[in-house]
Jmol script that loads the backbone (N, CA, C; Angstrom):
load data "model"
ATOM      1  N   UNK A   1     161.827 272.049  74.552  1.00  0.00           N
ATOM      2  CA  UNK A   1     162.131 270.835  75.287  1.00  0.00           C
ATOM      3  C   UNK A   1     161.159 270.748  76.457  1.00  0.00           C
ATOM      4  N   UNK A   2     160.496 269.610  76.588  1.00  0.00           N
ATOM      5  CA  UNK A   2     159.534 269.370  77.660  1.00  0.00           C
ATOM      6  C   UNK A   2     160.272 268.687  78.809  1.00  0.00           C
ATOM      7  N   UNK A   3     160.703 269.470  79.811  1.00  0.00           N
ATOM      8  CA  UNK A   3     161.545 268.903  80.864  1.00  0.00           C
ATOM      9  C   UNK A   3     162.860 268.491  80.244  1.00  0.00           C
ATOM     10  N   UNK A   4     163.175 267.216  80.357  1.00  0.00           N
ATOM     11  CA  UNK A   4     164.394 266.699  79.745  1.00  0.00           C
ATOM     12  C   UNK A   4     164.085 265.843  78.519  1.00  0.00           C
ATOM     13  N   UNK A   5     162.879 265.956  77.964  1.00  0.00           N
ATOM     14  CA  UNK A   5     162.495 265.138  76.812  1.00  0.00           C
ATOM     15  C   UNK A   5     162.280 266.046  75.607  1.00  0.00           C
ATOM     16  N   UNK A   6     162.874 265.652  74.482  1.00  0.00           N
ATOM     17  CA  UNK A   6     162.681 266.407  73.248  1.00  0.00           C
ATOM     18  C   UNK A   6     162.743 265.458  72.065  1.00  0.00           C
ATOM     19  N   UNK A   7     162.296 265.941  70.942  1.00  0.00           N
ATOM     20  CA  UNK A   7     162.359 265.194  69.696  1.00  0.00           C
ATOM     21  C   UNK A   7     163.504 265.760  68.870  1.00  0.00           C
ATOM     22  N   UNK A   8     164.354 264.881  68.344  1.00  0.00           N
ATOM     23  CA  UNK A   8     165.482 265.318  67.531  1.00  0.00           C
ATOM     24  C   UNK A   8     165.481 264.572  66.206  1.00  0.00           C
ATOM     25  N   UNK A   9     165.881 265.269  65.175  1.00  0.00           N
ATOM     26  CA  UNK A   9     165.989 264.633  63.867  1.00  0.00           C
ATOM     27  C   UNK A   9     167.329 263.920  63.773  1.00  0.00           C
ATOM     28  N   UNK A  10     167.260 262.615  63.490  1.00  0.00           N
ATOM     29  CA  UNK A  10     168.479 261.833  63.322  1.00  0.00           C
ATOM     30  C   UNK A  10     169.009 261.942  61.899  1.00  0.00           C
ATOM     31  N   UNK A  11     168.114 261.790  60.926  1.00  0.00           N
ATOM     32  CA  UNK A  11     168.499 261.827  59.513  1.00  0.00           C
ATOM     33  C   UNK A  11     167.387 262.467  58.703  1.00  0.00           C
ATOM     34  N   UNK A  12     167.742 263.289  57.708  1.00  0.00           N
ATOM     35  CA  UNK A  12     166.706 263.888  56.871  1.00  0.00           C
ATOM     36  C   UNK A  12     166.261 262.948  55.753  1.00  0.00           C
ATOM     37  N   UNK A  13     165.046 263.157  55.276  1.00  0.00           N
ATOM     38  CA  UNK A  13     164.557 262.401  54.132  1.00  0.00           C
ATOM     39  C   UNK A  13     165.222 262.944  52.866  1.00  0.00           C
ATOM     40  N   UNK A  14     165.507 262.038  51.922  1.00  0.00           N
ATOM     41  CA  UNK A  14     166.077 262.443  50.641  1.00  0.00           C
ATOM     42  C   UNK A  14     167.594 262.457  50.656  1.00  0.00           C
ATOM     43  N   UNK A  15     168.165 263.253  49.748  1.00  0.00           N
ATOM     44  CA  UNK A  15     169.612 263.351  49.612  1.00  0.00           C
ATOM     45  C   UNK A  15     170.178 264.314  50.651  1.00  0.00           C
ATOM     46  N   UNK A  16     171.329 263.932  51.245  1.00  0.00           N
ATOM     47  CA  UNK A  16     171.951 264.830  52.210  1.00  0.00           C
ATOM     48  C   UNK A  16     173.431 264.518  52.362  1.00  0.00           C
ATOM     49  N   UNK A  17     174.140 265.480  52.923  1.00  0.00           N
ATOM     50  CA  UNK A  17     175.557 265.349  53.265  1.00  0.00           C
ATOM     51  C   UNK A  17     175.725 265.866  54.693  1.00  0.00           C
ATOM     52  N   UNK A  18     176.757 265.403  55.364  1.00  0.00           N
ATOM     53  CA  UNK A  18     177.067 265.899  56.706  1.00  0.00           C
ATOM     54  C   UNK A  18     177.679 267.298  56.611  1.00  0.00           C
ATOM     55  N   UNK A  19     177.608 268.056  57.688  1.00  0.00           N
ATOM     56  CA  UNK A  19     178.168 269.406  57.702  1.00  0.00           C
ATOM     57  C   UNK A  19     179.680 269.398  57.495  1.00  0.00           C
ATOM     58  N   UNK A  20     180.337 268.267  57.821  1.00  0.00           N
ATOM     59  CA  UNK A  20     181.791 268.184  57.652  1.00  0.00           C
ATOM     60  C   UNK A  20     182.202 267.707  56.253  1.00  0.00           C
ATOM     61  N   UNK A  21     181.230 267.565  55.346  1.00  0.00           N
ATOM     62  CA  UNK A  21     181.555 267.198  53.974  1.00  0.00           C
ATOM     63  C   UNK A  21     181.381 265.733  53.626  1.00  0.00           C
ATOM     64  N   UNK A  22     181.163 264.886  54.625  1.00  0.00           N
ATOM     65  CA  UNK A  22     180.949 263.471  54.317  1.00  0.00           C
ATOM     66  C   UNK A  22     179.606 263.298  53.623  1.00  0.00           C
ATOM     67  N   UNK A  23     179.450 262.283  52.820  1.00  0.00           N
ATOM     68  CA  UNK A  23     180.389 261.202  52.529  1.00  0.00           C
ATOM     69  C   UNK A  23     181.423 261.626  51.490  1.00  0.00           C
ATOM     70  N   UNK A  24     182.566 260.951  51.530  1.00  0.00           N
ATOM     71  CA  UNK A  24     183.631 261.225  50.569  1.00  0.00           C
ATOM     72  C   UNK A  24     183.588 260.247  49.401  1.00  0.00           C
ATOM     73  N   UNK A  25     183.080 259.034  49.661  1.00  0.00           N
ATOM     74  CA  UNK A  25     183.124 257.973  48.653  1.00  0.00           C
ATOM     75  C   UNK A  25     181.970 258.015  47.655  1.00  0.00           C
ATOM     76  N   UNK A  26     180.926 258.776  47.970  1.00  0.00           N
ATOM     77  CA  UNK A  26     179.777 258.949  47.077  1.00  0.00           C
ATOM     78  C   UNK A  26     179.346 260.417  47.150  1.00  0.00           C
ATOM     79  N   UNK A  27     178.568 260.896  46.157  1.00  0.00           N
ATOM     80  CA  UNK A  27     178.177 262.319  46.171  1.00  0.00           C
ATOM     81  C   UNK A  27     177.291 262.714  47.351  1.00  0.00           C
ATOM     82  N   UNK A  28     176.480 261.773  47.869  1.00  0.00           N
ATOM     83  CA  UNK A  28     175.565 262.092  48.970  1.00  0.00           C
ATOM     84  C   UNK A  28     175.004 260.793  49.526  1.00  0.00           C
ATOM     85  N   UNK A  29     174.376 260.902  50.692  1.00  0.00           N
ATOM     86  CA  UNK A  29     173.581 259.799  51.223  1.00  0.00           C
ATOM     87  C   UNK A  29     172.140 260.045  50.801  1.00  0.00           C
ATOM     88  N   UNK A  30     171.333 259.001  50.771  1.00  0.00           N
ATOM     89  CA  UNK A  30     169.935 259.149  50.370  1.00  0.00           C
ATOM     90  C   UNK A  30     169.079 258.282  51.286  1.00  0.00           C
ATOM     91  N   UNK A  31     168.119 258.891  51.957  1.00  0.00           N
ATOM     92  CA  UNK A  31     167.245 258.164  52.875  1.00  0.00           C
ATOM     93  C   UNK A  31     165.813 258.222  52.377  1.00  0.00           C
ATOM     94  N   UNK A  32     165.240 257.043  52.174  1.00  0.00           N
ATOM     95  CA  UNK A  32     163.838 256.930  51.768  1.00  0.00           C
ATOM     96  C   UNK A  32     162.990 256.553  52.973  1.00  0.00           C
ATOM     97  N   UNK A  33     161.691 256.668  52.829  1.00  0.00           N
ATOM     98  CA  UNK A  33     160.772 256.265  53.887  1.00  0.00           C
ATOM     99  C   UNK A  33     160.947 254.778  54.199  1.00  0.00           C
ATOM    100  N   UNK A  34     161.063 253.942  53.159  1.00  0.00           N
ATOM    101  CA  UNK A  34     161.224 252.494  53.371  1.00  0.00           C
ATOM    102  C   UNK A  34     162.498 252.197  54.156  1.00  0.00           C
ATOM    103  N   UNK A  35     163.590 252.856  53.806  1.00  0.00           N
ATOM    104  CA  UNK A  35     164.846 252.642  54.527  1.00  0.00           C
ATOM    105  C   UNK A  35     164.742 253.154  55.956  1.00  0.00           C
ATOM    106  N   UNK A  36     164.090 254.300  56.144  1.00  0.00           N
ATOM    107  CA  UNK A  36     163.899 254.848  57.491  1.00  0.00           C
ATOM    108  C   UNK A  36     163.096 253.916  58.370  1.00  0.00           C
ATOM    109  N   UNK A  37     162.060 253.315  57.802  1.00  0.00           N
ATOM    110  CA  UNK A  37     161.248 252.372  58.570  1.00  0.00           C
ATOM    111  C   UNK A  37     162.027 251.098  58.891  1.00  0.00           C
ATOM    112  N   UNK A  38     162.918 250.688  58.001  1.00  0.00           N
ATOM    113  CA  UNK A  38     163.779 249.521  58.283  1.00  0.00           C
ATOM    114  C   UNK A  38     164.740 249.842  59.415  1.00  0.00           C
ATOM    115  N   UNK A  39     165.279 251.056  59.416  1.00  0.00           N
ATOM    116  CA  UNK A  39     166.183 251.473  60.493  1.00  0.00           C
ATOM    117  C   UNK A  39     165.442 251.448  61.827  1.00  0.00           C
ATOM    118  N   UNK A  40     164.222 251.976  61.848  1.00  0.00           N
ATOM    119  CA  UNK A  40     163.425 251.974  63.085  1.00  0.00           C
ATOM    120  C   UNK A  40     163.191 250.544  63.567  1.00  0.00           C
ATOM    121  N   UNK A  41     162.812 249.652  62.664  1.00  0.00           N
ATOM    122  CA  UNK A  41     162.562 248.255  63.043  1.00  0.00           C
ATOM    123  C   UNK A  41     163.833 247.605  63.588  1.00  0.00           C
ATOM    124  N   UNK A  42     164.974 247.873  62.960  1.00  0.00           N
ATOM    125  CA  UNK A  42     166.243 247.308  63.419  1.00  0.00           C
ATOM    126  C   UNK A  42     166.594 247.813  64.815  1.00  0.00           C
ATOM    127  N   UNK A  43     166.453 249.117  65.027  1.00  0.00           N
ATOM    128  CA  UNK A  43     166.763 249.695  66.341  1.00  0.00           C
ATOM    129  C   UNK A  43     165.852 249.095  67.412  1.00  0.00           C
ATOM    130  N   UNK A  44     164.568 248.988  67.108  1.00  0.00           N
ATOM    131  CA  UNK A  44     163.611 248.467  68.089  1.00  0.00           C
ATOM    132  C   UNK A  44     163.808 246.974  68.358  1.00  0.00           C
ATOM    133  N   UNK A  45     164.474 246.265  67.456  1.00  0.00           N
ATOM    134  CA  UNK A  45     164.709 244.833  67.669  1.00  0.00           C
ATOM    135  C   UNK A  45     165.930 244.572  68.547  1.00  0.00           C
ATOM    136  N   UNK A  46     166.720 245.585  68.779  1.00  0.00           N
ATOM    137  CA  UNK A  46     167.930 245.421  69.603  1.00  0.00           C
ATOM    138  C   UNK A  46     167.562 245.265  71.072  1.00  0.00           C
ATOM    139  N   UNK A  47     168.285 244.426  71.801  1.00  0.00           N
ATOM    140  CA  UNK A  47     167.984 244.276  73.230  1.00  0.00           C
ATOM    141  C   UNK A  47     168.404 245.491  74.061  1.00  0.00           C
ATOM    142  N   UNK A  48     169.413 246.212  73.607  1.00  0.00           N
ATOM    143  CA  UNK A  48     169.893 247.382  74.350  1.00  0.00           C
ATOM    144  C   UNK A  48     169.237 248.650  73.838  1.00  0.00           C
ATOM    145  N   UNK A  49     169.074 249.599  74.732  1.00  0.00           N
ATOM    146  CA  UNK A  49     168.488 250.882  74.356  1.00  0.00           C
ATOM    147  C   UNK A  49     169.469 251.661  73.477  1.00  0.00           C
ATOM    148  N   UNK A  50     168.923 252.535  72.658  1.00  0.00           N
ATOM    149  CA  UNK A  50     169.702 253.426  71.804  1.00  0.00           C
ATOM    150  C   UNK A  50     170.070 254.626  72.659  1.00  0.00           C
ATOM    151  N   UNK A  51     171.366 254.867  72.850  1.00  0.00           N
ATOM    152  CA  UNK A  51     171.784 255.976  73.703  1.00  0.00           C
ATOM    153  C   UNK A  51     172.480 257.058  72.889  1.00  0.00           C
ATOM    154  N   UNK A  52     172.531 258.229  73.456  1.00  0.00           N
ATOM    155  CA  UNK A  52     173.286 259.342  72.907  1.00  0.00           C
ATOM    156  C   UNK A  52     174.471 259.557  73.837  1.00  0.00           C
ATOM    157  N   UNK A  53     175.598 259.963  73.257  1.00  0.00           N
ATOM    158  CA  UNK A  53     176.776 260.226  74.077  1.00  0.00           C
ATOM    159  C   UNK A  53     177.373 261.571  73.694  1.00  0.00           C
ATOM    160  N   UNK A  54     178.521 261.881  74.268  1.00  0.00           N
ATOM    161  CA  UNK A  54     179.223 263.114  73.962  1.00  0.00           C
ATOM    162  C   UNK A  54     180.403 262.804  73.045  1.00  0.00           C
ATOM    163  N   UNK A  55     180.552 263.575  71.978  1.00  0.00           N
ATOM    164  CA  UNK A  55     181.733 263.543  71.110  1.00  0.00           C
ATOM    165  C   UNK A  55     182.090 262.152  70.567  1.00  0.00           C
ATOM    166  N   UNK A  56     181.101 261.296  70.354  1.00  0.00           N
ATOM    167  CA  UNK A  56     181.316 259.925  69.851  1.00  0.00           C
ATOM    168  C   UNK A  56     182.211 259.093  70.787  1.00  0.00           C
ATOM    169  N   UNK A  57     182.164 259.395  72.086  1.00  0.00           N
ATOM    170  CA  UNK A  57     183.051 258.699  73.016  1.00  0.00           C
ATOM    171  C   UNK A  57     182.764 257.213  73.151  1.00  0.00           C
ATOM    172  N   UNK A  58     181.555 256.753  72.843  1.00  0.00           N
ATOM    173  CA  UNK A  58     181.319 255.310  72.902  1.00  0.00           C
ATOM    174  C   UNK A  58     182.146 254.594  71.847  1.00  0.00           C
ATOM    175  N   UNK A  59     182.423 255.240  70.726  1.00  0.00           N
ATOM    176  CA  UNK A  59     183.292 254.648  69.712  1.00  0.00           C
ATOM    177  C   UNK A  59     184.757 254.746  70.120  1.00  0.00           C
ATOM    178  N   UNK A  60     185.144 255.886  70.673  1.00  0.00           N
ATOM    179  CA  UNK A  60     186.532 256.099  71.090  1.00  0.00           C
ATOM    180  C   UNK A  60     186.924 255.199  72.255  1.00  0.00           C
ATOM    181  N   UNK A  61     185.971 254.893  73.143  1.00  0.00           N
ATOM    182  CA  UNK A  61     186.272 254.108  74.350  1.00  0.00           C
ATOM    183  C   UNK A  61     186.769 252.710  74.004  1.00  0.00           C
ATOM    184  N   UNK A  62     186.427 252.203  72.825  1.00  0.00           N
ATOM    185  CA  UNK A  62     186.896 250.875  72.416  1.00  0.00           C
ATOM    186  C   UNK A  62     188.394 250.877  72.147  1.00  0.00           C
ATOM    187  N   UNK A  63     188.946 252.035  71.757  1.00  0.00           N
ATOM    188  CA  UNK A  63     190.367 252.121  71.389  1.00  0.00           C
ATOM    189  C   UNK A  63     191.193 252.944  72.363  1.00  0.00           C
ATOM    190  N   UNK A  64     190.547 253.887  73.038  1.00  0.00           N
ATOM    191  CA  UNK A  64     191.247 254.806  73.925  1.00  0.00           C
ATOM    192  C   UNK A  64     190.675 254.707  75.331  1.00  0.00           C
ATOM    193  N   UNK A  65     191.430 255.181  76.286  1.00  0.00           N
ATOM    194  CA  UNK A  65     190.952 255.166  77.671  1.00  0.00           C
ATOM    195  C   UNK A  65     190.161 256.447  77.944  1.00  0.00           C
ATOM    196  N   UNK A  66     188.961 256.526  77.369  1.00  0.00           N
ATOM    197  CA  UNK A  66     188.097 257.682  77.611  1.00  0.00           C
ATOM    198  C   UNK A  66     186.787 257.198  78.201  1.00  0.00           C
ATOM    199  N   UNK A  67     186.203 258.042  79.039  1.00  0.00           N
ATOM    200  CA  UNK A  67     184.876 257.726  79.567  1.00  0.00           C
ATOM    201  C   UNK A  67     183.851 257.969  78.476  1.00  0.00           C
ATOM    202  N   UNK A  68     182.743 257.247  78.541  1.00  0.00           N
ATOM    203  CA  UNK A  68     181.695 257.399  77.538  1.00  0.00           C
ATOM    204  C   UNK A  68     180.323 257.455  78.210  1.00  0.00           C
ATOM    205  N   UNK A  69     180.093 258.514  78.992  1.00  0.00           N
ATOM    206  CA  UNK A  69     178.785 258.611  79.648  1.00  0.00           C
ATOM    207  C   UNK A  69     177.680 258.926  78.641  1.00  0.00           C
ATOM    208  N   UNK A  70     176.516 258.433  78.943  1.00  0.00           N
ATOM    209  CA  UNK A  70     175.353 258.729  78.103  1.00  0.00           C
ATOM    210  C   UNK A  70     174.898 260.160  78.353  1.00  0.00           C
ATOM    211  N   UNK A  71     174.449 260.810  77.293  1.00  0.00           N
ATOM    212  CA  UNK A  71     173.835 262.130  77.443  1.00  0.00           C
ATOM    213  C   UNK A  71     172.316 262.016  77.382  1.00  0.00           C
ATOM    214  N   UNK A  72     171.836 260.887  76.841  1.00  0.00           N
ATOM    215  CA  UNK A  72     170.402 260.675  76.747  1.00  0.00           C
ATOM    216  C   UNK A  72     170.076 259.283  76.263  1.00  0.00           C
ATOM    217  N   UNK A  73     168.797 258.940  76.374  1.00  0.00           N
ATOM    218  CA  UNK A  73     168.290 257.640  75.942  1.00  0.00           C
ATOM    219  C   UNK A  73     167.100 257.859  75.031  1.00  0.00           C
ATOM    220  N   UNK A  74     167.100 257.172  73.894  1.00  0.00           N
ATOM    221  CA  UNK A  74     165.962 257.267  72.985  1.00  0.00           C
ATOM    222  C   UNK A  74     164.791 256.491  73.573  1.00  0.00           C
ATOM    223  N   UNK A  75     163.639 257.143  73.632  1.00  0.00           N
ATOM    224  CA  UNK A  75     162.428 256.512  74.143  1.00  0.00           C
ATOM    225  C   UNK A  75     161.600 255.913  73.014  1.00  0.00           C
ATOM    226  N   UNK A  76     161.684 256.530  71.822  1.00  0.00           N
ATOM    227  CA  UNK A  76     160.909 256.065  70.680  1.00  0.00           C
ATOM    228  C   UNK A  76     161.472 256.676  69.410  1.00  0.00           C
ATOM    229  N   UNK A  77     161.060 256.121  68.276  1.00  0.00           N
ATOM    230  CA  UNK A  77     161.499 256.598  66.962  1.00  0.00           C
ATOM    231  C   UNK A  77     160.280 256.752  66.077  1.00  0.00           C
ATOM    232  N   UNK A  78     160.372 257.694  65.128  1.00  0.00           N
ATOM    233  CA  UNK A  78     159.275 257.849  64.185  1.00  0.00           C
ATOM    234  C   UNK A  78     159.788 258.380  62.859  1.00  0.00           C
ATOM    235  N   UNK A  79     159.064 258.029  61.801  1.00  0.00           N
ATOM    236  CA  UNK A  79     159.312 258.571  60.475  1.00  0.00           C
ATOM    237  C   UNK A  79     158.307 259.686  60.237  1.00  0.00           C
ATOM    238  N   UNK A  80     158.781 260.839  59.801  1.00  0.00           N
ATOM    239  CA  UNK A  80     157.903 261.956  59.466  1.00  0.00           C
ATOM    240  C   UNK A  80     158.040 262.219  57.969  1.00  0.00           C
ATOM    241  N   UNK A  81     156.960 262.008  57.234  1.00  0.00           N
ATOM    242  CA  UNK A  81     156.976 262.232  55.790  1.00  0.00           C
ATOM    243  C   UNK A  81     157.430 263.649  55.470  1.00  0.00           C
ATOM    244  N   UNK A  82     158.339 263.748  54.520  1.00  0.00           N
ATOM    245  CA  UNK A  82     158.859 265.052  54.112  1.00  0.00           C
ATOM    246  C   UNK A  82     159.940 265.600  55.016  1.00  0.00           C
ATOM    247  N   UNK A  83     160.216 264.913  56.133  1.00  0.00           N
ATOM    248  CA  UNK A  83     161.237 265.390  57.075  1.00  0.00           C
ATOM    249  C   UNK A  83     162.328 264.354  57.322  1.00  0.00           C
ATOM    250  N   UNK A  84     161.940 263.130  57.700  1.00  0.00           N
ATOM    251  CA  UNK A  84     162.942 262.092  57.932  1.00  0.00           C
ATOM    252  C   UNK A  84     162.744 261.334  59.216  1.00  0.00           C
ATOM    253  N   UNK A  85     163.848 260.831  59.751  1.00  0.00           N
ATOM    254  CA  UNK A  85     163.860 259.963  60.929  1.00  0.00           C
ATOM    255  C   UNK A  85     164.096 260.786  62.190  1.00  0.00           C
ATOM    256  N   UNK A  86     163.218 260.603  63.177  1.00  0.00           N
ATOM    257  CA  UNK A  86     163.296 261.346  64.437  1.00  0.00           C
ATOM    258  C   UNK A  86     163.332 260.396  65.621  1.00  0.00           C
ATOM    259  N   UNK A  87     163.921 260.860  66.709  1.00  0.00           N
ATOM    260  CA  UNK A  87     163.920 260.119  67.967  1.00  0.00           C
ATOM    261  C   UNK A  87     163.377 261.011  69.068  1.00  0.00           C
ATOM    262  N   UNK A  88     162.584 260.421  69.944  1.00  0.00           N
ATOM    263  CA  UNK A  88     162.144 261.098  71.170  1.00  0.00           C
ATOM    264  C   UNK A  88     163.187 260.725  72.209  1.00  0.00           C
ATOM    265  N   UNK A  89     163.860 261.729  72.775  1.00  0.00           N
ATOM    266  CA  UNK A  89     165.016 261.489  73.643  1.00  0.00           C
ATOM    267  C   UNK A  89     164.769 262.043  75.042  1.00  0.00           C
ATOM    268  N   UNK A  90     165.125 261.245  76.022  1.00  0.00           N
ATOM    269  CA  UNK A  90     165.158 261.731  77.408  1.00  0.00           C
ATOM    270  C   UNK A  90     166.609 262.022  77.737  1.00  0.00           C
ATOM    271  N   UNK A  91     166.926 263.304  77.888  1.00  0.00           N
ATOM    272  CA  UNK A  91     168.293 263.738  78.164  1.00  0.00           C
ATOM    273  C   UNK A  91     168.603 263.634  79.649  1.00  0.00           C
ATOM    274  N   UNK A  92     169.863 263.394  79.966  1.00  0.00           N
ATOM    275  CA  UNK A  92     170.287 263.469  81.363  1.00  0.00           C
ATOM    276  C   UNK A  92     170.185 264.932  81.795  1.00  0.00           C
ATOM    277  N   UNK A  93     170.193 265.173  83.092  1.00  0.00           N
ATOM    278  CA  UNK A  93     170.139 266.552  83.583  1.00  0.00           C
ATOM    279  C   UNK A  93     171.314 267.363  83.041  1.00  0.00           C
ATOM    280  N   UNK A  94     172.501 266.760  83.037  1.00  0.00           N
ATOM    281  CA  UNK A  94     173.699 267.449  82.546  1.00  0.00           C
ATOM    282  C   UNK A  94     173.534 267.835  81.074  1.00  0.00           C
ATOM    283  N   UNK A  95     173.091 266.895  80.245  1.00  0.00           N
ATOM    284  CA  UNK A  95     172.915 267.168  78.821  1.00  0.00           C
ATOM    285  C   UNK A  95     171.812 268.195  78.592  1.00  0.00           C
ATOM    286  N   UNK A  96     170.721 268.085  79.347  1.00  0.00           N
ATOM    287  CA  UNK A  96     169.624 269.054  79.208  1.00  0.00           C
ATOM    288  C   UNK A  96     170.115 270.463  79.511  1.00  0.00           C
ATOM    289  N   UNK A  97     170.981 270.597  80.510  1.00  0.00           N
ATOM    290  CA  UNK A  97     171.540 271.914  80.822  1.00  0.00           C
ATOM    291  C   UNK A  97     172.442 272.414  79.699  1.00  0.00           C
ATOM    292  N   UNK A  98     173.267 271.514  79.127  1.00  0.00           N
ATOM    293  CA  UNK A  98     174.102 271.901  77.977  1.00  0.00           C
ATOM    294  C   UNK A  98     173.226 272.417  76.832  1.00  0.00           C
ATOM    295  N   UNK A  99     172.132 271.723  76.564  1.00  0.00           N
ATOM    296  CA  UNK A  99     171.237 272.105  75.469  1.00  0.00           C
ATOM    297  C   UNK A  99     170.561 273.442  75.779  1.00  0.00           C
ATOM    298  N   UNK A 100     170.029 273.583  76.993  1.00  0.00           N
ATOM    299  CA  UNK A 100     169.374 274.840  77.377  1.00  0.00           C
ATOM    300  C   UNK A 100     170.337 276.027  77.296  1.00  0.00           C
ATOM    301  N   UNK A 101     171.608 275.783  77.682  1.00  0.00           N
ATOM    302  CA  UNK A 101     172.621 276.839  77.667  1.00  0.00           C
ATOM    303  C   UNK A 101     173.273 277.005  76.296  1.00  0.00           C
ATOM    304  N   UNK A 102     172.806 276.226  75.322  1.00  0.00           N
ATOM    305  CA  UNK A 102     173.303 276.270  73.938  1.00  0.00           C
ATOM    306  C   UNK A 102     174.780 275.942  73.827  1.00  0.00           C
ATOM    307  N   UNK A 103     175.246 275.070  74.725  1.00  0.00           N
ATOM    308  CA  UNK A 103     176.632 274.628  74.672  1.00  0.00           C
ATOM    309  C   UNK A 103     176.798 273.437  73.733  1.00  0.00           C
ATOM    310  N   UNK A 104     175.721 272.719  73.498  1.00  0.00           N
ATOM    311  CA  UNK A 104     175.672 271.665  72.479  1.00  0.00           C
ATOM    312  C   UNK A 104     174.511 271.995  71.562  1.00  0.00           C
ATOM    313  N   UNK A 105     174.765 271.935  70.231  1.00  0.00           N
ATOM    314  CA  UNK A 105     173.754 272.324  69.253  1.00  0.00           C
ATOM    315  C   UNK A 105     173.318 271.182  68.342  1.00  0.00           C
ATOM    316  N   UNK A 106     174.187 270.205  68.129  1.00  0.00           N
ATOM    317  CA  UNK A 106     173.937 269.202  67.107  1.00  0.00           C
ATOM    318  C   UNK A 106     174.062 267.793  67.667  1.00  0.00           C
ATOM    319  N   UNK A 107     173.467 266.854  66.948  1.00  0.00           N
ATOM    320  CA  UNK A 107     173.699 265.451  67.222  1.00  0.00           C
ATOM    321  C   UNK A 107     174.356 264.860  65.985  1.00  0.00           C
ATOM    322  N   UNK A 108     175.004 263.724  66.158  1.00  0.00           N
ATOM    323  CA  UNK A 108     175.688 263.066  65.046  1.00  0.00           C
ATOM    324  C   UNK A 108     175.478 261.568  65.181  1.00  0.00           C
ATOM    325  N   UNK A 109     174.485 261.019  64.490  1.00  0.00           N
ATOM    326  CA  UNK A 109     174.209 259.584  64.618  1.00  0.00           C
ATOM    327  C   UNK A 109     175.355 258.742  64.066  1.00  0.00           C
ATOM    328  N   UNK A 110     175.584 257.616  64.712  1.00  0.00           N
ATOM    329  CA  UNK A 110     176.612 256.679  64.261  1.00  0.00           C
ATOM    330  C   UNK A 110     175.926 255.379  63.896  1.00  0.00           C
TER     331      UNK A 110
END
end "model"
wireframe off; spacefill off
backbone 0.3
color backbone group
């Protein structure tokens, strides 16, 4: 990690499943380069920045009274052939410390 900026893989290229066993409705998800590039274009067309949060709290905050602070902001996105979709992320100081201390290990795109 360069200061509070790092590159993280959002989704792998090809067939994949989440560590928790999803998807349940199909055998696997499948990401192609064309689909990855469409995702990048869609994200970049949004007026709001793509943020990272803790424990999916931005989704929970719509239904529950929970805070949803950002842990980081995506600065850019890229497709890497043979690897998948990546984001360059600027983490908050708090999140960067969690990562350095290995208290958070994974991301989970929504």
